[in-house]
Each structure stands twice: as C-alpha cells, then as structure tokens.
C-alpha positions in Angstrom: 13.2 9.4 7.7 14.9 6.1 7.3 13.2 2.7 7.3 14.6 1.9 10.8 12.3 4.6 12.1 9.3 2.7 10.8 10.2 -0.7 12.1 8.5 0.1 15.4 5.2 0.3 13.6 4.7 -3.3 12.7 5.7 -4.3 16.2 3.3 -1.8 17.9 0.4 -2.5 15.5 0.7 -6.2 16.0 -0.1 -5.6 19.7 -3.5 -4.1 18.7 -6.4 -6.4 19.3 -8.6 -6.5 16.3 -12.3 -7.3 16.7 -13.0 -10.9 17.6 -16.1 -13.0 17.2 -15.8 -16.7 17.8 -19.0 -17.5 15.9 -18.9 -15.6 12.7 -17.0 -13.2 10.5 -17.3 -9.5 11.1 -17.9 -7.5 7.9 -16.5 -4.1 8.6 -16.8 -1.3 6.0 -14.2 1.5 6.5 -15.7 4.5 4.8 -16.5 8.1 5.3 -18.0 10.9 3.1 -14.8 11.4 1.1 -11.4 9.8 0.4 -9.6 12.0 3.0 -12.0 11.0 5.8 -11.9 7.4 4.7 -8.1 7.4 5.1 -8.6 8.6 8.7 -11.2 5.9 9.3 -8.6 3.3 8.2 -6.0 4.9 10.4 -8.3 4.8 13.5 -9.0 1.1 12.9 -5.3 0.5 13.1 -4.6 2.9 15.9 -7.7 3.3 17.9 -6.5 4.9 21.1 -3.2 6.7 21.3 -1.0 8.6 21.6 1.5 6.8 19.3 4.5 9.1 19.4 6.8 6.5 17.9 4.7 6.0 14.8 5.4 8.5 12.0 2.7 9.6 9.6 3.1 10.3 5.9 1.0 12.8 4.1 0.3 12.1 0.5 -1.9 13.6 -2.2 -5.4 12.1 -2.5 -5.7 13.4 -6.1 -3.3 11.0 -7.7 -1.9 7.6 -6.8 1.9 7.3 -7.5 3.3 9.0 -4.3 0.9 7.3 -1.9 1.5 3.9 -3.4 5.2 4.3 -3.4 5.0 5.5 0.2 3.2 2.3 1.3 6.5 0.5 1.5 7.5 2.9 4.3 5.2 0.8 6.5 3.6 3.8 8.2 0.3 5.5 8.7 -0.8 7.3 5.5 -3.2 10.3 5.5 -4.4 11.9 2.4 -4.6 15.6 1.6 -6.0 17.9 -1.1 -2.5 19.4 -1.3 -2.9 23.1 -0.6 -4.1 23.4 2.9 -4.2 21.2 6.1 -7.8 20.2 6.7 -9.2 20.3 10.2 -9.9 16.5 10.1 -6.3 15.6 9.1 -4.9 18.0 11.7 -7.1 16.5 14.4 -6.0 13.0 13.5 -2.3 14.0 13.6 -2.8 15.6 17.1 -4.7 12.5 18.2 -1.9 10.2 17.1 0.7 12.3 18.8 3.3 11.4 16.2 6.6 13.3 16.5 7.6 12.8 12.8 5.5 13.7 9.7 6.7 12.8 6.2 5.4 14.7 3.1 5.4 12.7 -0.1 5.9 14.8 -3.2 7.1 18.3 -4.0 5.4 21.7 -3.4 3.4 21.3 -6.7 1.7 18.3 -5.0 1.6 19.4 -1.4 2.2 23.1 -0.8 4.8 24.8 1.2 2.0 26.4 3.2 0.8 23.0 4.3 4.4 22.1 5.3 4.4 25.3 7.5 1.0 24.3 9.0 2.4 20.9 9.9 5.5 22.4 11.5 3.3 24.7 13.6 2.0 21.6 15.2 5.4 21.2 16.8 6.4 18.0 14.9 9.5 17.2 12.8 8.6 17.5 9.1 10.6 15.8 6.3 9.7 16.1 2.7 10.5 13.2 0.3 10.3 14.5 -3.2 11.5 14.6 -6.8 10.8 16.5 -9.9 8.2 13.9 -11.1 6.5 10.7 -9.9 9.5 8.6 -10.8 12.1 10.7 -9.0 9.8 10.8 -5.9 9.4 7.1 -6.2 13.2 6.6 -6.1 13.5 9.1 -3.2 11.0 6.9 -1.3 12.8 3.7 -2.3 16.1 5.1 -0.9 14.4 5.4 2.5 13.5 1.7 2.4 16.7 0.4 0.8 19.7 2.6 0.5 21.6 1.3 -2.5 25.0 2.4 -1.1 24.8 1.5 2.6 22.5 -1.6 2.6 24.2 -4.8 3.8 22.0 -7.3 1.8 21.0 -7.6 -1.8 17.9 -5.6 -2.9 14.5 -7.1 -3.3 12.5 -5.2 -6.0 8.9 -5.1 -7.2 8.5 -3.4 -10.6 5.0 -1.9 -11.1 3.3 0.5 -13.5 3.6 4.2 -12.8 0.8 4.9 -15.2 -2.0 2.9 -13.6 -2.7 2.0 -10.0 -4.2 -1.5 -9.6 -1.1 -3.7 -9.9 1.1 -1.5 -7.7 -1.7 -1.5 -5.1 -1.9 -5.2 -5.1 1.9 -5.5 -4.6 2.1 -3.2 -1.6 1.5 -5.7 1.1 4.0 -8.4 -0.1 6.6 -5.7 -0.8 6.2 -4.4 2.8 6.4 -7.9 4.3 9.4 -8.8 2.1 11.3 -5.6 2.9 11.3 -4.8 -0.8 11.0 -1.6 -2.7 8.4 -0.8 -5.4 9.9 0.9 -8.4 7.6 2.5 -11.0 8.2 2.2 -14.7 6.4 3.3 -17.9 5.0 0.6 -20.2 7.9 0.7 -22.6 10.6 2.4 -20.7 12.5 2.3 -17.5 12.6 6.0 -16.4 16.1 7.4 -15.9 15.7 7.9 -12.1 14.8 4.3 -11.7 17.6 3.2 -14.0 20.1 5.2 -12.0 18.8 3.7 -8.7 19.2 0.2 -10.1 22.7 1.0 -11.4 23.7 2.3 -8.0 22.9 -0.9 -6.0 26.2 -2.1 -4.6 25.1 -5.4 -3.0 23.3 -6.8 -6.0 19.7 -7.7 -6.5 18.2 -10.8 -4.9 15.2 -10.8 -7.1 12.9 -8.7 -9.3 9.1 -9.3 -9.5 7.4 -7.6 -12.4 3.8 -7.0 -11.4 1.4 -7.0 -14.3 1.1 -8.4 -17.8 2.8 -7.1 -21.0 -0.2 -4.8 -21.5 1.1 -2.6 -18.6 4.9 -3.5 -18.6 6.2 -4.6 -21.9 8.5 -7.5 -22.7 11.2 -4.9 -23.8 11.3 -3.5 -20.2 11.6 -7.1 -18.9 14.5 -7.7 -21.2 16.3 -4.5 -20.0 15.7 -5.6 -16.4 17.5 -8.9 -17.1 20.8 -7.0 -17.2 20.4 -6.4 -13.4 19.6 -9.9 -12.3 18.7 -13.3 -13.7 16.2 -13.8 -11.0 13.1 -12.2 -12.6 9.6 -13.4 -12.2 6.5 -11.8 -13.9 3.2 -12.0 -12.0 0.6 -10.9 -14.4 -2.9 -12.1 -15.1 -5.3 -11.5 -17.9 -6.7 -8.5 -16.0 -6.1 -6.5 -12.8 -8.2 -8.9 -10.7 -6.4 -12.0 -12.0 -3.1 -10.3 -11.2 -4.4 -9.5 -7.7 -5.4 -13.2 -7.3 -1.9 -14.4 -8.6 -0.2 -12.1 -6.1 -2.3 -13.4 -3.3 -1.6 -17.0 -4.4 2.2 -16.4 -4.7 2.9 -14.5 -1.5 0.1 -15.7 0.8 0.1 -19.5 0.1 0.1 -20.0 3.9 -3.5 -18.6 4.1 -5.9 -19.3 5.6 -4.3 -19.5 9.0 -5.5 -22.4 11.2 -6.6 -20.1 14.0 -8.0 -16.9 12.4 -7.5 -14.8 9.3 -8.5 -11.4 7.9 -9.5 -10.3 4.5 -9.1 -6.8 2.9 -11.2 -5.8 -0.1 -10.7 -2.5 -2.1 -11.9 -1.1 -5.4 -10.0 -2.1 -8.4 -11.6 0.7 -10.4 -11.1 3.7 -8.1 -7.8 4.4 -6.4 -8.4 7.0 -3.6 -10.2 4.9 -0.9 -7.8 2.0 -1.6 -4.6 4.0 -1.0 -4.4 3.8 2.8 -5.1 0.0 2.9 -1.6 -1.2 2.6 -0.7 -1.1 6.3 -4.1 -2.5 7.2 -3.5 -5.5 5.0 0.1 -5.9 6.2 -0.7 -6.0 9.9 -3.6 -8.4 9.1 -1.1 -10.6 7.2 -3.3 -10.8 4.2 -3.3 -9.5 0.6 -5.1 -6.6 -0.8 -7.9 -8.1 -2.9 -9.3 -6.0 -5.7 -13.0 -6.0 -6.5 -15.4 -4.5 -9.0 -18.0 -2.1 -7.8 -21.0 -4.4 -8.1 -19.5 -7.9 -8.4 -16.8 -9.9 -6.6 -14.6 -10.9 -9.6 -14.4 -14.6 -10.3 -10.6 -14.6 -9.8 -10.9 -13.1 -6.3 -13.8 -15.5 -5.5 -11.4 -18.4 -6.1 -9.1 -17.1 -3.4 -11.8 -16.3 -0.9 -13.2 -19.8 -1.3 -10.2 -21.1 0.5 -11.4 -19.6 3.8 -13.8 -20.9 6.4 -16.2 -18.2 7.6 -15.8 -19.5 11.2 -12.1 -18.7 11.1 -12.2 -15.3 9.3 -12.1 -12.7 12.1 -12.9 -9.7 10.0 -13.5 -9.0 6.3 -12.6 -5.3 5.7 -14.3 -3.4 2.9 -12.4 -0.2 2.3 -14.5 2.5 0.7 -18.1 3.5 0.5 -21.0 1.9 -1.5 -20.2 4.2 -4.4 -17.0 2.2 -5.0 -17.7 -1.2 -3.4 -21.4 -2.0 -3.3 -23.4 -4.0 -0.7 -23.8 -6.6 -3.4 -20.1 -7.3 -3.2 -20.4 -7.7 0.5 -23.1 -10.2 -0.1 -21.0 -12.0 -2.7 -18.2 -12.2 -0.1 -20.6 -13.7 2.5 -21.9 -16.3 0.0 -18.3 -17.2 -1.1 -16.9 -17.8 2.4 -17.5 -21.5 3.1 
C-alpha cells in the first residue's frame, strides 16, 4: 500500500464541490452518537456520492490515537473500529465507497484477525500495516509514505509525541501537504524503531520539525536529532493550543485565501472525534485548529481573527457538543470579522 496509490485521493477530493454560500459562513458540525459514526460522517462529507474505487480506506482503532494519527500521512479515508468485530455501520460505509483496497493499521491485538477476515469477505484487497508496538507501527506507516532506501529525494520529517495526541494531530495537515512523515518519540528517548528508520535514510534529511515544547519532547531528544541534520526547527508553544496556533501560522501563512477559505475545529482535550479530521483539513487547505470544550482558546482566536466571515465558505466543527460545545461555535461566529 505505497503512497503512490494514495496520490489519486487528493486529486479526486479536490474535484468535490463543498457547500457554498456567497453571503455568509456555513457552520457545519460533523457529529454522530459515537466516535465511530462521527468518522463515517466526516468521510461522507468528503466523499458524498460514490463509488470511489480508486480511493483506499484505512481502518484504525478508535480506542487509542497513535496508529490513526500516524496513518493520517497516508492521505486516505480513515474509519475507526472497536477492534474486535466489523460493525454494520463501518461495513456499509466501505460498501458505499466501493474501495478496492483496505489498509489495517496495527497488529491483531489492536484490530483482530477475525475483522481482517470480515473485510476480505467483502471482496476487497486487505493489507495490514503493523508493528509490535506503536513506534514500530508508526515506522511501518512512515515507510509507506517515504521509503528510506528507494526514495529519490531527501526526507521531510515531523517529530511528535507518541505519548499524547494534540501536537501530532495539529501537525497532520502540514505533514500531508509537505509529503512528510510523522515519527513518534517518547519525551526523553528516540525509540529504537524510529532511530533505525532515521539511520536507514539514504538520501539525507531535508529538514526536521519538532512539534511541541520541551514538556513533551525534551531538549536531549532534540540534541540527538541534530546528528541527522542541521536543519531542525522546534514549533512549540506554552500549551497545545499555542502549538496549534504556531503550526497554523508557520505552514498556512497564505491564509486567508482571497476568494474563499475553510476552517476546521476539533477538540484539544478528547482525541477520538478529531482523528479522522486530517484529510478534511488537507483538502480544505487549512490547519486543524484545537479548541477547548467550552471556550475558543485565545491563541486560536488570534488565528481566526485573520478571516473575513464573508469569505469563509465553511467552518467545520468535528465532534458533538460533549466535546465541542455550542458556546465554542458562538465564539467562532463572534471572532470572524
């Protein structure tokens, strides 16, 4: 399941016409009764009709974040599962999409062999991308995006915490757009699978972005990374929302667009609903903006203030009111100029 098989996705999705309103912003909440159905709702917003036989789907656990966040860089549709059985809702969405290739992220301890059999019974090609732990799986996914032995150009790398989700989530969209890999590390250690991947890169490393402050990725890890390239930049704020803002400022300085723009807001406190938002933000050419449950953070408010409500096509709120309240939606409305 190499990256070339996913390149079609961005091309095809960009052909999709998003909602348009010449007079005002549409505030669209993508939410269902649970994280699994919310992922389907996001997918249907991206792919409303079908079939989409050229667009692979990856299945990731909805119980933990690392595999799904790593899989965001595959630039494909992400559906979440409980891990032991294929739900009727996910099965129906796969059938509706008409995809011919399904990727499973993680080993059988995360997504069972029985579910793999259920997927094969749908008549699709199934490929499992896995490792013995989150860091091995992360590297296995990275190898799909950038093969360290066969790649023709230097690698572009984002380093994020494998122990907490917000910074890795915020970095998903720029990583996809840059054609970069996201590698997960511990606070004070580069895991051996990640170290081995870095050591195996033949064409060198163009740059490394460290996502998050020293509270999540220590200065000692940064020092070790300097042995791989001198081009290292840390993007880390005083908290997850400040980091989200700094990522938006760094990689989306061209926003707002003159014609129309989109905004994507997700919870910075609860990962499940936010997991499938990477591709939505990517095709909308906008960052993932983290928010608190009951308040739009001051840091994010600064970024939103750049936009004219008459030129924001849609502001997506991913997740139900239990994770992103209507008060936040009101804050967004008041913040847009």
